[in-house]
N, C-alpha and C positions, 0 to 999 in steps of 0.2 A: 677372524679371531685368531690371535696368536696362541702359542702353546700355553702360556700361563693363564690367559683368559679362559681357555677351555678347561684347564686344570682346576681353577678356582670355582668355575661355574658347576662343574661336575661335583666337586667337593660339597658346595653349598646345597646341591640337589639332594644329596644323601645325608650329610651331617648338618643338622640344624636343631633348633630348640624343640621343635615338635617331636623329634625322635629321641629326646633325652631319656636315658635309661633303657632304651630298646636296642635289641641286636640289629645291626645293619648288615645287609647283604649288598655288595657292590654290583647289583644286577644291571648291567649296561647292555642295551640293544639299540637297533637302528632308531626305534621310535623315541627313546629317551634322548639320544643325541640330537635328533631332529628337533625335539621340543626345546632342548637347551640352546641350540644354535639358531632357532627360528627368528628371534628378535634381531639378529645380525645377518640374516640371510645365509646362514651356514648350515651344512648338512654333514653326513657321515664322512663323505670324501674329504671335506675340509678338515675334519677332526683327524683323520689318518695322516693327511699331509702335515698337519701341525705337530703330531706326536712323533713322526719320523724326523722332524727337524729338531724338536726338543726345546728346552729353555735356553735363554741367550748365553749362559755361561758354559754351555756344553762344548767340549773339544774332541771327544772320542767319536768314532765312526760307527761301531757296532750298535745295534738297537738296544740290547741288554746292557752294554757298557754305558750307553747314554743314560739309561734308567739308573744305573749305579751312581753315575756322576751327579745326577739330579738329587739322589738320596744323601750322598755324603755331606755332612756338615750343614744340612738345610736349616736347622734351628738357628744357627748363627746368622743366617741371612734375613731373619726377622719376618719370614713368610707367615701369613695367617693360616694357611693349609699346607700340608706336605706337598712339595712340588713334583712328586713322583706318582700322584694319583692317576694322572692320565695314562701312564704306562700300564698300571694295573687294570684300568678300565679297558685298555686295548686288548689285554690278555683275556679278559672276560668276554669282550665283544667277539673275539675269534671263536670262542666255544659255541656260539650260537649260529655260526655261519652254516647255511644249508648248501647242499651240492652233492656231487658224486664222490662221497667220502665213506670210508669204513665208519660205522656208527661209533666205534671206540677211538677213532683217530682224532688227535688234537693238533699236532704240529703242522700237518698239511693245511689245515684251516688257517692257522696263524700265518704261515708263509704266504698263502693266497691273499690274506687281508693286507699284508705289508708289501705285496708285489714281488716277493722273493721266491719265484717259482723254480729257480735253478737248483737250489739246495734241497737236501732231505734231512729228516730227523730234527732234533731240537736246535734252537738258536744257541750260539756260543754264550756261556755264562747264564743260561736260563735257570740253572739250578740255584744260582745265587739270588734269584728274585725272592726267595724266602725271606731274605733280610728286609725287603720292602714290606711284605705282608706282615711280618712280626712288628715292624716299626709302626705300621698303621694301627695295629692293636694297642701298642704302647702309647701312641699319641692320643687315641680316643679315650683310653681308660685312665692312664696316669697323668698325661698333660691336661686333658680336658675334663677328667672326672666323670665321663659319660654324659656330660651336659649337652652334647650334640649327638649322642648316640654311642653305641658300644660295638666296635668291630672285634670279632673273634677269629683269629687265624686258624681255622679248622681245615685239616686235610681230609677230604671226603673221597672215597673210592680207593682203589688199590694202587694208584700211581701217585707217588708222593710229589713228583715234580709238577704235574699238571692238576693235582687234586684241588689246589686252592682256587684257580680260575673256575674250574667246574663247580666248585662248591657254591659260588656266587649265583649260579643259575638254577639252583634247586627249587626256587619259588620266585615268581616275579613280584614286582611292587604292586601291580594291579591285583594279583592274587592275594597278597598280604592285606590290601585294603578291603577285600571281600570276605576275609576270614570271619569277621563278626557275624555275617549272615549264617555261616555254618554253626558258630557258637550259639547263636540265638535259636536256630532251628533244632539243635540237639539238646537245648536246655542246659548248657554247661555253666558251671559256676567257676569263675576265674580264680577264686580263693581256694577251691578244692578240685584241682585238675584230676582227671582220671589217669589210669595207668596207660603205658604206651600201647598195650594190646587193645584196650577199649578205645583209645583215641584212633587207632588204625581202623577199627571197625566203623567208627563214626565217620571218618574221612571217606571210606568207601561208600557209605550209605548216602551222605549228603554232598559228596565231592563234586557232582555234576553242576551244582549251583555256584561253585567257587573256582574250581581248578580248570586249567587248560589241558588239552589232550596230552601234552608231553609230561605234565605232572601226574595225570591219571595213570600213564604208563609206568612211571616210577613206583606208584603205589602197588602195581601188580607184579613187581619184581619179587621173586621167591628165592633166588640163589645167585651165587657168583659175587664178584667184587662190588657190583652195583647195589648189593643189599645195604651197603654202608650209606649210599645216597638215600635209600628209602628210610633208613633209621634216622638219618639227619633231617629229613623232611618232617618226620613225626616229631622229632626233638624241637625243630623250629616252630611248628604249629603249637606245641605245648607251651613254648616260651611266649608266643604271641597271646595265647589264652591267658597266661598269668599276668600279662600287661594290659589286658582288655579292661576298659573302664565300664563295660556294660552297655554301651550305646551302639546303635546301628544307624548309620547315616541313611537318610532317604535318598532314593535316586531322583533324577530330574523329573520324571513323570509323576512321582508321588509328592514332591516338595511343595508345589503350589497349592495343593489341596489340604495340606496339613498345617496345624497350628505350630508344631514344633519342628526343629531341624532334624530330630531323630524320632524313630518310632516310639521308643520308650527307653528309660534307663533300666537295665536288667541287673538283678542281683540275686544272690541265693540266701535262703533261710536255713539255718542249721539247728537241728535239735541238739540239745545239750542235756546230759544226765548227771546226777549226783547219786552215787550208790552208797548206802549205809549198811555195812555188813552185819551190824548188830541187830538192827530192826528189820533188815532185809527189805528195805523200802527204797524205791527209786523216785527221785524228783525230776520231772521233765520240764525244761524251759525252752524258749526259742530266741535265737539271736540272729541278727542280720550281719552279713559280712560283705563289704563292698570295696571295690578298687578305686573309689573316689570319695570325696568328702560327703558325709551325710549333712543335709541342709542344717543351718544354724538353728532353725526352729524345730528341727526333728521332722518326722514323717507321721502322717495320720492315715493308716491303712484301712480300707474296706475289704471285706471278703464275702464272696457270693454265698458261701456256706453259713455265714453268720449275718443275716440281713439285719440292718439297723444298728449294728455294733461297730465301734471304731477301736482300732488297736494302735497304740502309740509307741514310737520307736525313737530313742534318743541316742546320740553319738556317745561312745565310750572312749575308744582310742584306736589308732591304727586301722581305721575302717570297720572295726567291730562296734556293734551297738550294744546298749544295755539290754537286759531281758525285755522282751515286748510286754507291754502292760495294757490292761483294758481301761475303760473310762473311769473306773473307780480306783485307778492307780495300783491295782493288784496285778502281780506278775501272772502272765498268761500260762495256764497249765497246758503244756504241749501234748499231754496224753489225751486231751479231748479232741485233738486234730486227726485228720484222716492221713495216716502215715502211708497207707497202701496206695491210695489214689492220687495223693498229692493235692496241694492247694495253691491258689494264687491270691496274693495280697496286692492291692493297688492303691496308690495315692495319686489321684488324677490331677490335683493341683500342682504337684511337683513332677508329673509325668514319670512316675517311678513305679516299677513293678518288681515284686519280690516273690520268688516261687519256692515252695516246699516240695522237693522232689518226691515223687511217689515211687515206692518200692516195697517189696516184701522182706527185704534184708537191709538192715542199716548198720553201718560200721562206725565205731566210736574210738577215737585216739585220745591220749592224754592232752589236756589243755595247757600244760605247763609251758610248752614252747611258745604258745600264743599269749601267755600271761593270764590265762583264764582258769577258773576253778573247775574241778570235775573233769568230765569227758565230753569231747566235742565231735560231732559227726564229721566224717571225712569220706572221700571217694576212692582212696587208694590205700592198699595194705602194705606196710613196711615190714622188712625182716627185723628180727631181734628185739621187738618191742611188745609190751602188753597191749591188749585191746579188748573191747566189748563188742558183741554182735547181738543185735535184737532181730528176731525172726518171726514171721507170721506164716501160718498155713503149712502147706506141704513141703516148703523149702527147709523146714526144720530138720527133717531126717537127713537130707543131703549135707546140710551144714554140720550136723552132729558127727556124721561119719567122716567128713573131711577133716574136721578139727581134731578128732581122736587119732587120725592117721598122719597128719602133717604139722602138728604143733607140739612144742615142748611140753606144754600143759594145756588142758582144755576141759572145762567143766560147765555144766548147766546149773544156773542159780535159780532158786525159788524166791521170787520177789513179787512185791505188789507195787503199783504205781505206773505200770506200763499201760498202753491202750489194751482193751479187751482182746484176748487171744494171742498176744505177743509174748515170746519167750526171750530170756536173756542168757547169753553165754559169755564166759570170760576165757580168754586165750592168751598165749605167749609164744612169740617167735614162730610165726608161720613160715614154713619152708617152701611151699608151692601154692599155686592158685587153686581155687575151687572152680571147676569147670562150669561154664554157663552162668555164673553169678559175678557180674561185673565188678562190684565193690570188693570182692574177695580175690581180685586179680593182683598177685604179688608183683610189684614193680621190679623191673630188671635193672634200672639205672640208679646211680647214686647222685644226689644233688647237694651242692653246697649253697646254703641260703643264709640270708641276713633277716632276722626277725626282730620286730620291735624297734626301739630307738626312735629318734626324731630326725627325719630327713630335713635338711635345710633347703633343698631344692631337688628337682628331678636329677637322677644320676646316682652317684655313690658317695655323697658328702653328708655326714651326720653331725649332729650337735655333740660336742665333746662331753658334756654333762648328761647326755641321754644316749648312750651308746647301744648299738644293736647287739643282739645275741647271735652267735654263730651256730647254725644248725646244720648237721650233716644227716641228711635224710636217706634212710634205707641202707646205711653202712653197717659193716660188721663191727663187733665190739672192739677189735684190735686197731681200729682206725685211729690215726693221729692227726692233730691239727696244730699248725704253727702260725704265729703272727710275727713277721719280720725275722723268721728263723727260730723264735722262742716257742718251745712246746707249751701248749695250753692244757690246763687241767679241766676235766669234765665238771659241769655243773652238778651239784648234789642232787641225787635222786633222778637224774636225767642223763643217761649215758651218751646222748648224742647232741648235747648243747654245751657250748663253751662261752665263757666271758672273756673279753679282752683283758690283758693284764692291767693292773691299776697304774703302773708306771709308763704306760704307753704315751708317747709325746703327742701333743696336739699339732695341727697344721702341717702334718707330714704324711706321705704316702704309707699306707699299711698294707703289706702283702700277706694275704691269708692263703695258706696252702694246706690241703688235706691229702693224706695218703691212706688209701683204703686197702692197700695190698695189691689191688688190680688196677685202680685208677688213681691218677693224680689230678686233683681239682684245684683251682685257684680263683681268688677274687681280690680285687683292689678296692680299698676304700680310704676315705680321708675323714678325719675328725677335726672340726673347727670349734674354737672357743666361742662362747656367746659374746655378742657385741651389739651395741645399739647403733643403728644407722644414723648418719648425720643428715640424711635426706630421705624423704618418703616418695621421691619422684618416680621410682620404679615399682612402687607398691601398688597393687590393683585397688581400685575404688570399690567400696561396698555401699549398698543402699541402706535405708533405715531398718530393713528386715534382715540385714546381714548377708544378702545375696550379692554376688559380684555384678557390677554395672560397667558399661563401656566408658572410656575416657570422655567420649562426646556427650554423655548423658547430662541433662540439665536438672536432674532431681537432687534432693538433699542427699549428700553422700559423704563418706569419710574414708580416710586411709591413714593408718597409724594414729597420730594425735591430731591430724589435720581434718577439720570439718568444714565443708562448704554447704551453704544453705541457699534456698531459692524462695521467692515470694516474701512472706512475712517473717522468714527466719526459721530457725530450728523448732520443730514442734515439741511441745512439752511432754507429749506422750506418744509412744509408738503403738498403733492399734494392735499390732501383733506382738504378744509377749515374747520373752526370750526363748521359751520352749513351748511346744504345743501340747505338752502333757497337761492333764486337768489341774486347775488351781483356783483359788478364791481371790477375786480382785476386790479391793476395798478403797472407798473414797475417804475424804476428810470429814464427812458428816455422818453421824450414827444412822445406820440403815442403808447406807450406800454399799451394797454387797452383791456380787454375782458369782455364780459357779461357772467358770469358763472352761471348756467350750460348750458345756451343756446348755447354759443360758447365753443369749447374745450379748455382745459388748454394749454397755450402757450408752444410750444416745444423748442423754442430758447431763452427764457428769463424767469427769475423767478420773480413772483409777490412780491412786497414789501408791498403794502397796499390792504386791502379789505374794500369796502364800501357797506353798505347795507341800504335799506330804512327802517326806523322805524316808519314812519307816513307820513302824507301828508306834503310834502316839508320838511321832516326831515330825516337826514342821520347820520350814525355812522361809524366812521373809526376804523379799527383794524389793527395792524401790523401782517404780515404773517410770519415774521422771528422769529427764536428761541431766539435770543439775539440781543442787540444793535450792537454788533460787526458784525453781519450779515446784518445789514441794511445799504445799500450803500447811499452815498450822491446823490442828483439829478445831472444828467449829461445833460447839455443843449448844448453840443458841437455837438450832433448828433440828428437825428430825426428817428422815426420808424413808419412803416405803412403809411397810406394815410393822407392827410391833415385833413380829418374829424376825424381821430383818434387822431391827435395832439390837435384839438379843444376840443374833448371829454375829453382828459387828463387834459387840463387846466380848463375845466368846473367843473370837479369833484373835483379838488384840490383848485382852486382859486375862480371861479365864485360862487360856492355854499358854500363858507367858513363860512358864517354867519348862514347857515342852517345845518352845519355838526358838530357833537360833536367830540371834539378832544380827543386823547388818554389820559388816566388818569395818567399813569406812567410818571414822569417828563422827564426822558431821551428820551423816545419814543415821548412824546409830543413835545419836543424841535426839534427832527429830523423832525416831521411832519410840524412844523412851518417853518423849512428850505425849505421843499418842497413847502410849500404854497407861500413863498416869491419868490422862483425860478419860480413857475408857473405864477406868476404875470407878469413876463417879457417875457413869451412865446408868 
């Protein structure tokens, strides 16, 4: 393999679509290089020989001078990947060399790797390698919009020249792959990460299952320059948690015995409260938050503490579900749940598991940044914001004393609507943590986040007409945020959320920068105008139940406006309705009516209409058939079922006509009106 073959192979190993939106560490060691070169019979020695030679246009002799020459003007050469990645990989490889070296020394390792044992100290122009690291970040974020991954040029440790190569070794790729094991064992919710202090405690407790010995040693660092490495490791693990989709891959020993490729999809349930200060009542509900799409048909959960009952969960937006409902379409009262011990809800059909964390202290933050009403449960306490705390048992005294001593304002509220024995406190601007209560650990870091909006794909590209909100978490009030140098104004009633300016141009790079007085944070995003694709060739196929199917599947499937059928063609009725929430299914003959899923789907007739409750005395009708040609006219010449079924059929179509929203498509609406007129005469 020549230099460019090595370079592009290493680049593809780290930067690919599977890593879209994730932070990339250029962790290069002997094993990875051997794996990359195996197909061509090459190993680490071959890599070092090739990188010392460099790309074909190189004329300089010094190692770092060659790297600079590979870097200069590389975009004009039309290369798919930056041609200096092999040089950066070599710098990282040197950091992992073992031998009779001082634990803190780097340059002797690099010189031994390159066979330059005569010299001492750093290589000439090594300080200029920062240009390459910075350009790699620019390429991954600005040129590629994080669609192959996001590299961040962070200097870790106290030595700015060698900090970047060392930073890539803080955690290996194998350790990153195993992190979901830690997340699952600790019961972590990717949408509500804990504070750094709590995460460190969890990494110590569960680390033996995930981390190698060198990483465990980093966790035990207590002082000195290397404390930055420890903090960076925590930061990296928290970033991985926020990207976690809730799955844990089975190992090779488990896989043959299991039906699914993963143990289960894990997600968190969040209690939400609405507080009415006039009536002093609290309304408690439950929502699911996931880092993946909720199935098209929704989820139907069972819970051991409620035998025989089913709870339904529908997608709302951005991974949030609507409030969980019971079989009667009533919103689940979360105050009836076990807040202290926790509860597990499972949908075995979708291999999905949602847990309600058990604790005697629950923290609630404003739902405005998430686009939700009221207050939403969270696992980390921010400075400078209002919050509610619900407490049970002996923890109340400790929370009360902490709040009075460490908050700008703190009061106990007399309310009804909470689970028995639980108290409610309202606070503002916590200045320090409450010892031994994890959720009241004040985070020490400031985070610049993008919330809401519509992502067009993985990475940092959003729809221009559905832009994200910029959120600065845990920042002081005097923090400023700019977009392409223009200072943004705070959202009303939300001191830490900003909207992009209305005159921001589409299809251009937008640089978001935040200055908190102590930290300077930045993000890059791109807004694209909506457009219709001229082809659906790259759109994934979905089956008739809305679930993705592989390209090789021979079932009836669709993508975009393209439908492919098998057998006798497209079925006139999909057995699984659009959502799995309770609804009434009606046929074209009076008496053809079932309450689904309480009653089984009819074996001898096909539903035409689906009616579901959308509110108190409000209903919505949908057509079950695939096209108007499949929708039969009402047939009043016969009757089906019992007399009560005929009455129910008429009630659904005619009696409740003023309370039922009709279909929006004109042709389908006209057919529904024909049914309504026919039902009038039944």
